[in-house]
C-alpha positions as CSV (number, residue, x, y, z in Angstrom):
1,X,-18.3,5.5,24.1
2,X,-20.4,7.7,21.8
3,X,-24.2,7.7,22.3
4,X,-26.4,6.3,19.6
5,X,-28.2,9.5,18.6
6,X,-26.1,9.8,15.4
7,X,-24.3,7.0,13.6
8,X,-20.6,6.3,13.4
9,X,-19.7,6.8,9.7
10,X,-16.6,5.3,7.9
11,X,-15.9,7.1,4.7
12,X,-13.9,4.7,2.5
13,X,-14.8,1.0,2.2
14,X,-11.3,-0.3,1.6
15,X,-9.0,-2.4,3.9
16,X,-8.6,0.3,6.6
17,X,-12.3,1.2,6.6
18,X,-13.4,-2.4,6.7
19,X,-11.1,-3.3,9.5
20,X,-12.3,-0.3,11.5
21,X,-16.0,-1.4,11.0
22,X,-15.2,-4.9,12.2
23,X,-13.3,-3.5,15.2
24,X,-16.1,-1.2,16.3
25,X,-18.5,-4.2,16.4
26,X,-15.9,-6.5,18.0
27,X,-15.3,-4.0,20.7
28,X,-19.0,-3.8,21.6
29,X,-20.3,-0.8,19.8
30,X,-23.9,-1.7,18.8
31,X,-25.1,1.6,17.5
32,X,-25.8,2.7,14.0
33,X,-22.8,2.2,11.7
34,X,-22.5,3.3,8.1
35,X,-19.7,2.3,5.7
36,X,-19.5,4.4,2.5
37,X,-17.5,3.3,-0.5
38,X,-16.9,4.3,-4.1
39,X,-16.6,0.7,-5.3
40,X,-19.6,-1.6,-5.4
41,X,-17.6,-4.3,-3.6
42,X,-17.3,-4.9,0.2
43,X,-13.9,-4.1,1.7
44,X,-11.0,-6.3,0.4
45,X,-7.3,-6.5,0.7
46,X,-5.2,-5.1,-2.2
47,X,-2.0,-7.1,-2.2
48,X,-3.6,-10.1,-4.2
49,X,-4.6,-7.7,-7.0
50,X,-1.1,-7.8,-8.6
51,X,-0.5,-11.4,-7.7
52,X,-3.0,-14.2,-7.1
53,X,-6.1,-12.3,-8.4
54,X,-4.2,-11.2,-11.4
55,X,-3.1,-14.7,-12.1
56,X,-6.6,-16.0,-11.7
57,X,-5.8,-18.2,-8.8
58,X,-8.0,-16.1,-6.4
59,X,-11.3,-14.3,-6.8
60,X,-12.8,-11.4,-4.9
61,X,-14.2,-13.6,-2.1
62,X,-10.6,-14.8,-1.3
63,X,-9.4,-11.3,-0.4
64,X,-12.6,-9.8,1.0
65,X,-12.7,-8.9,4.7
66,X,-16.3,-10.1,5.0
67,X,-19.2,-11.2,2.9
68,X,-22.8,-9.9,2.6
69,X,-24.1,-12.3,5.2
70,X,-21.5,-11.2,7.7
71,X,-22.3,-7.6,6.9
72,X,-26.0,-8.2,7.7
73,X,-25.2,-10.1,10.9
74,X,-23.1,-7.1,12.1
75,X,-25.9,-4.7,11.1
76,X,-23.5,-2.5,9.1
77,X,-25.1,-0.3,6.5
78,X,-23.1,-0.2,3.3
79,X,-23.6,2.7,0.9
80,X,-22.1,2.4,-2.6
81,X,-22.7,4.4,-5.8
82,X,-23.7,7.5,-3.8
83,X,-20.3,9.1,-3.0
84,X,-19.8,11.8,-0.4
85,X,-19.5,15.3,-2.0
86,X,-19.0,17.5,1.0
87,X,-18.0,17.4,4.7
88,X,-19.3,19.9,7.3
89,X,-17.2,19.3,10.4
90,X,-18.7,22.2,12.3
91,X,-22.2,20.6,12.1
92,X,-21.0,17.0,12.3
93,X,-22.5,16.0,8.9
94,X,-21.7,15.0,5.4
95,X,-23.5,15.3,2.0
96,X,-24.0,12.5,-0.5
97,X,-24.1,12.9,-4.3
98,X,-27.9,12.7,-4.2
99,X,-28.1,15.7,-2.0
100,X,-28.9,13.9,1.2
101,X,-27.2,15.0,4.4
102,X,-26.1,12.5,7.1
103,X,-25.2,13.4,10.6
104,X,-22.4,11.6,12.4
105,X,-21.2,11.2,16.0
106,X,-17.7,10.4,14.8
107,X,-16.3,10.0,11.4
108,X,-13.3,8.0,10.0
109,X,-11.8,9.1,6.7
110,X,-10.2,6.1,5.1
111,X,-10.6,7.2,1.4
112,X,-7.2,5.7,0.3
113,X,-6.1,6.9,-3.1
114,X,-6.3,6.4,-6.8
115,X,-3.7,5.3,-9.4
116,X,-1.6,8.3,-10.6
117,X,-2.3,8.9,-14.3
118,X,0.3,9.3,-16.9
119,X,-0.2,12.8,-18.3
120,X,1.0,12.0,-21.8
121,X,-1.3,8.9,-22.2
122,X,-4.2,9.4,-24.6
123,X,-7.3,9.4,-22.5
124,X,-9.3,7.4,-25.0
125,X,-6.7,4.7,-25.4
126,X,-8.3,1.5,-24.3
127,X,-5.1,-0.5,-23.9
128,X,-3.5,1.8,-21.3
129,X,-4.3,0.1,-18.0
130,X,-3.8,0.9,-14.3
131,X,-4.0,-1.3,-11.2
132,X,-5.5,0.0,-8.0
133,X,-9.0,-1.6,-7.8
134,X,-10.5,-5.1,-8.1
135,X,-12.2,-4.1,-11.4
136,X,-8.9,-2.8,-12.8
137,X,-7.2,-6.1,-11.9
138,X,-10.0,-8.0,-13.7
139,X,-9.6,-5.9,-16.8
140,X,-5.8,-6.3,-16.7
141,X,-6.1,-10.1,-16.2
142,X,-8.2,-10.4,-19.3
143,X,-5.6,-8.4,-21.3
144,X,-2.6,-10.6,-20.2
145,X,-2.8,-13.4,-22.8
146,X,0.2,-15.5,-23.7
147,X,2.4,-13.7,-26.3
148,X,1.0,-10.3,-25.4
149,X,3.6,-7.5,-25.7
150,X,3.2,-5.7,-22.4
151,X,5.0,-2.5,-21.7
152,X,5.1,-1.6,-18.0
153,X,5.8,2.1,-17.1
154,X,7.2,2.4,-13.5
155,X,9.8,0.3,-11.6
156,X,8.1,0.4,-8.2
157,X,6.3,-2.4,-6.5
158,X,3.2,-2.4,-8.6
159,X,5.1,-2.4,-11.8
160,X,7.5,-5.1,-10.7
161,X,4.7,-7.4,-9.4
162,X,2.7,-6.9,-12.5
163,X,5.8,-7.7,-14.6
164,X,6.4,-10.9,-12.6
165,X,2.8,-12.0,-12.9
166,X,2.7,-11.2,-16.7
167,X,5.8,-13.3,-17.3
168,X,4.2,-16.2,-15.5
169,X,1.2,-15.8,-17.8
170,X,3.4,-16.0,-20.9
171,X,3.6,-12.3,-21.8
172,X,6.6,-10.5,-23.3
173,X,7.4,-7.8,-20.9
174,X,9.4,-4.6,-21.2
175,X,9.7,-2.4,-18.0
176,X,10.6,1.3,-18.2
177,X,12.0,3.1,-15.1
178,X,12.9,6.8,-15.1
179,X,15.4,6.4,-12.2
180,X,18.8,4.7,-12.1
181,X,17.5,1.7,-10.2
182,X,14.3,-0.2,-9.3
183,X,12.3,1.1,-6.4
184,X,15.1,3.4,-5.8
185,X,13.2,5.8,-3.5
186,X,12.5,3.2,-0.9
187,X,15.0,0.4,-1.2
188,X,18.8,0.0,-0.6
189,X,20.9,-0.3,-3.7
190,X,21.7,-4.0,-3.0
191,X,18.0,-4.9,-3.0
192,X,17.4,-2.9,-6.2
193,X,20.2,-4.8,-7.9
194,X,18.8,-8.1,-6.7
195,X,15.4,-7.2,-8.2
196,X,17.0,-6.2,-11.5
197,X,18.9,-9.5,-11.7
198,X,15.9,-11.6,-10.9
199,X,13.6,-9.9,-13.4
200,X,16.3,-10.0,-16.1
201,X,16.8,-13.7,-15.4
202,X,13.0,-14.3,-15.8
203,X,13.0,-12.6,-19.2
204,X,11.9,-9.0,-18.5
205,X,13.6,-6.4,-20.6
206,X,14.3,-3.7,-17.9
207,X,15.3,-0.3,-19.1
208,X,16.6,2.2,-16.4
209,X,17.1,5.9,-16.7
210,X,14.5,6.1,-19.4
211,X,12.6,9.2,-20.5
212,X,9.4,8.8,-22.5
213,X,8.7,11.2,-25.4
214,X,5.2,10.0,-26.4
215,X,2.7,7.2,-26.6
216,X,2.0,6.6,-30.2
217,X,-1.7,6.0,-31.1
218,X,-5.1,7.5,-30.3
219,X,-7.7,4.8,-29.6
220,X,-5.0,2.2,-29.2
221,X,-1.4,2.8,-28.2
222,X,0.8,0.9,-30.7
223,X,4.2,2.0,-29.4
224,X,6.1,4.1,-26.9
225,X,8.6,6.5,-28.2
226,X,11.6,7.3,-25.9
227,X,13.4,10.6,-25.8
228,X,16.4,9.0,-27.4
229,X,14.3,8.2,-30.5
230,X,13.8,4.5,-29.9
231,X,10.3,3.1,-30.4
232,X,9.0,0.1,-28.5
233,X,6.0,-1.7,-30.0
234,X,3.4,-3.0,-27.6
235,X,-0.1,-4.5,-27.3
236,X,-0.8,-3.3,-23.8
237,X,0.6,-0.6,-21.5
238,X,0.4,-0.8,-17.7
239,X,1.1,2.4,-15.8
240,X,2.4,2.0,-12.3
241,X,3.8,5.4,-11.3
242,X,2.4,5.8,-7.8
243,X,-0.8,6.6,-6.0
244,X,-2.6,9.9,-5.5
245,X,-4.2,10.2,-2.0
246,X,-7.8,11.2,-1.9
247,X,-7.6,14.3,0.2
248,X,-9.8,16.6,-1.7
249,X,-12.9,16.3,0.6
250,X,-10.8,16.9,3.7
251,X,-9.0,19.9,2.2
252,X,-12.3,21.5,1.0
253,X,-13.7,21.1,4.5
254,X,-10.7,22.9,6.1
255,X,-9.1,19.9,7.6
256,X,-5.3,20.0,7.9
257,X,-3.6,18.2,5.0
258,X,-0.1,17.8,3.6
259,X,0.7,14.8,1.3
260,X,-2.2,13.2,3.1
261,X,-4.7,14.0,5.9
262,X,-2.6,15.0,8.9
263,X,-3.4,13.4,12.2
264,X,-2.1,13.5,15.8
265,X,-0.7,10.5,17.8
266,X,-4.3,9.2,18.2
267,X,-5.1,9.4,14.5
268,X,-7.4,12.4,15.1
269,X,-7.5,15.1,12.4
270,X,-7.6,18.8,13.0
271,X,-11.5,18.6,13.0
272,X,-13.3,17.5,16.1
273,X,-14.5,13.8,16.1
274,X,-12.9,13.1,12.7
275,X,-10.2,10.5,12.4
276,X,-8.1,9.2,9.4
277,X,-6.4,5.9,8.7
278,X,-4.7,3.9,5.9
279,X,-3.1,5.1,2.7
280,X,-4.6,8.6,3.0
281,X,-3.4,9.2,6.5
282,X,-0.3,11.3,7.1
283,X,1.1,10.7,10.6
284,X,4.3,10.9,12.8
285,X,5.7,7.7,14.3
286,X,7.4,9.9,16.9
287,X,6.3,13.4,18.3
288,X,9.4,15.0,16.8
289,X,9.4,12.9,13.6
290,X,8.5,13.8,10.0
291,X,5.0,13.4,8.7
292,X,4.8,10.3,6.5
293,X,2.3,8.1,4.7
294,X,2.5,4.3,4.4
295,X,0.8,2.5,1.5
296,X,1.0,-1.0,3.0
297,X,-1.3,-3.8,4.1
298,X,0.2,-3.7,7.6
299,X,-0.5,0.0,8.0
300,X,-4.1,-0.3,6.7
301,X,-4.7,-3.2,9.1
302,X,-3.1,-1.5,12.1
303,X,-4.5,2.0,11.6
304,X,-8.0,0.8,10.8
305,X,-8.2,-1.0,14.1
306,X,-6.5,1.7,16.1
307,X,-8.7,4.5,14.7
308,X,-11.8,2.5,15.6
309,X,-10.6,2.1,19.2
310,X,-10.0,5.8,19.5
311,X,-13.4,6.5,18.0
312,X,-14.7,4.6,21.0
313,X,-12.8,7.0,23.3
314,X,-9.7,4.9,24.2
315,X,-7.2,7.7,23.5
316,X,-4.4,5.4,22.5
317,X,-1.2,6.6,20.8
318,X,-0.4,5.0,17.5
319,X,3.2,3.7,17.5
320,X,3.0,0.5,15.4
321,X,6.3,-0.6,13.8
322,X,6.0,-0.2,10.0
323,X,6.7,-3.0,7.6
324,X,5.9,-4.4,4.2
325,X,6.5,-7.3,1.9
326,X,6.5,-8.0,-1.8
327,X,6.6,-11.3,-3.7
328,X,8.6,-11.4,-6.9
329,X,8.5,-14.8,-8.8
330,X,9.7,-17.3,-6.2
331,X,11.6,-14.7,-4.1
332,X,10.3,-12.6,-1.2
333,X,11.2,-9.1,0.1
334,X,10.3,-8.1,3.6
335,X,11.1,-5.0,5.7
336,X,10.4,-4.0,9.2
337,X,11.0,-0.7,10.9
338,X,12.6,2.3,9.3
339,X,14.8,1.6,6.3
340,X,16.4,4.0,3.8
341,X,17.7,3.8,0.2
342,X,21.2,4.2,1.7
343,X,24.0,1.8,2.7
344,X,23.0,-0.4,5.7
345,X,25.1,-0.5,8.9
346,X,25.4,-4.3,8.7
347,X,24.7,-7.0,6.1
348,X,24.2,-10.7,6.8
349,X,24.6,-13.2,4.0
350,X,22.3,-16.2,4.2
351,X,22.9,-19.8,3.1
352,X,19.8,-19.6,0.9
353,X,21.5,-17.0,-1.3
354,X,19.5,-14.2,0.3
355,X,20.6,-11.5,2.8
356,X,19.4,-9.3,5.6
357,X,20.3,-5.6,5.8
358,X,20.3,-3.8,9.2
359,X,20.0,-0.1,10.1
360,X,21.1,1.2,13.5
361,X,20.7,4.6,15.2
362,X,23.5,6.5,16.9
363,X,23.1,4.4,20.0
364,X,23.5,1.2,18.1
365,X,19.9,0.2,18.5
366,X,18.2,-1.5,15.6
367,X,15.7,0.8,13.8
368,X,15.0,-1.2,10.7
369,X,15.8,-4.4,8.7
370,X,15.3,-5.5,5.1
371,X,15.4,-9.2,4.0
372,X,15.6,-10.8,0.6
373,X,15.4,-14.6,0.0
374,X,13.7,-17.4,-1.8
375,X,10.1,-18.1,-0.8
376,X,9.3,-17.2,2.7
377,X,12.8,-18.0,4.0
378,X,13.4,-14.6,5.6
379,X,10.2,-14.4,7.6
380,X,11.6,-15.7,10.8
381,X,14.6,-13.4,10.7
382,X,12.3,-10.4,10.1
383,X,10.1,-11.3,13.0
384,X,13.2,-11.5,15.2
385,X,14.3,-8.1,13.9
386,X,10.9,-6.7,14.9
387,X,11.5,-7.9,18.4
388,X,15.0,-6.5,18.4
389,X,13.6,-3.1,17.3
390,X,11.0,-3.1,20.1
391,X,13.6,-4.2,22.7
392,X,15.7,-1.0,22.2
393,X,18.9,-2.8,23.1
394,X,22.3,-1.8,21.8
395,X,23.7,-4.2,19.3
396,X,27.1,-5.0,17.8
397,X,27.0,-4.5,14.0
398,X,29.7,-7.2,13.6
399,X,27.5,-9.8,15.3
400,X,24.5,-8.7,13.2
401,X,26.5,-9.4,10.1
402,X,27.9,-12.8,11.2
403,X,25.6,-15.5,9.9
404,X,26.7,-17.9,12.7
405,X,25.3,-15.6,15.4
406,X,21.6,-16.4,15.9
407,X,19.4,-13.3,16.1
408,X,17.5,-14.9,18.9
409,X,20.8,-15.0,20.9
410,X,21.2,-11.2,20.5
411,X,17.6,-10.8,21.7
412,X,18.4,-12.8,24.8
413,X,21.4,-10.7,25.6
């Protein structure tokens, strides 16, 4: 365990950074601990931003990891409004915007990312909105009044969840997606088709294979012009075209980066005593695997805790099974393991009208599963699939597809 001469510093006060801070204290570290964030708020979870918080059924306290009283009890120093402007790994220190230098014993970079901007959007247009932070969610919630003509750019999870919430609030919603299907980069075709059918049934005008020519207006976007000449009138525009990882500080400091900050199996960066976790972290699930980033609640939770343990000298390899979920109206999507936007090896139809897709490796071992069903009806199947993945047992695709064969039975075998 590091000595207390210099503090542990966590750069990034989001979900991963907050979980790391709590873990350090839970595991007995009682030395100086500094949490530095760009937002004025204490760490919070992001999934409610596009759902409960956007609907107004939850406030910031409902998704926060801890409150000011807990922060004080844990003796964690929270710095906000004074961002880090430079890292000096060789000297184990960082510089704040006010010029102050802080030494650190070990540093965790959990800087997450920012919403990717639409280049053709007028910068001064006040009705072009993004959704990445709590304050952006509050601004968007204020804008989503009944009858509002909302135009959503981007058919990924943020765009789809905003569209679903906006419909529940009585907005008229048109969604534009450049690709041939919804969430096509990450989801199998059958799931994309199910999402399209669900949103259309709930009144969203979904346009696929759409190219945008321009956003018409200066201070206020009044319409979106498509390449085919069509103009779509709107009151508000929400842009959901992905996230840009905040890797600039790491790159400037000479730390190895790719699409994110690259780490080894212990979540250590190329710089001594610096770790990375969460949305900004680029890692391998297997030593010979490809580098990847995961922008999920599960990954932020797992990596925040794991990085903290290794900051304490545990030297534990990170091999957590990936997974994510998304709520769309009264239906739920859940995945576990590695899935691909390709045809699955087996498909199980469920009595609820949903289904589970299975992916196998060349040894017929389950590597990933994707479930779609009303409410939380697929949660049990996905949990069993996680156990099947971790068991590494060979499976029969025909049995996986047969709805009368319990997944628990396959696990026992």
